[in-house]
Phi, psi and omega in degrees: 000320180296324178295327179296315180294326178293322178292323178296318179297318180295316180296318178295321179295315179294320179295320177297317179296319179295320179297321178296315181295316179293317178299322179294318179294319179295317182295331181273355183289154183292326180296315180294319179297315180297318178298317179297320178295318179297318179295318179295319178297320178296320178296319179294320178299318180296316180296316179296320178297317179294320179296316179297319179297312181296321179295319180293320177296318179297315180298317179296319179294319179296318177297321179296319179296317180297316179298318179294323178293320178297314180298316180294319180294320179293320179293318179293321180296317179295321179291319180295320181296316180294319180293317182291325177295315180295321181294314181290330180290327182274343185273115181288342182286342182273354181282000000 
């Protein structure tokens, strides 16, 4: 029984070494390299597309905030001017 386990260990060791050698040859092949480059290029395109989308959404949101601030500032300016004119017109100390 002990001899069986020793043979299994030797067979597993040899099979592992063979798998490493075959895997190394497969990894170094031109087909695998080309496939890896194609997959990486697709990943980069996806990341760039997502980045462009998020940037465009951010730019639109920033423009909307700026427009709302301008509108709010113009409305506040118009109200302050009317209030200050009425206040100074009623105040006898400013004459």
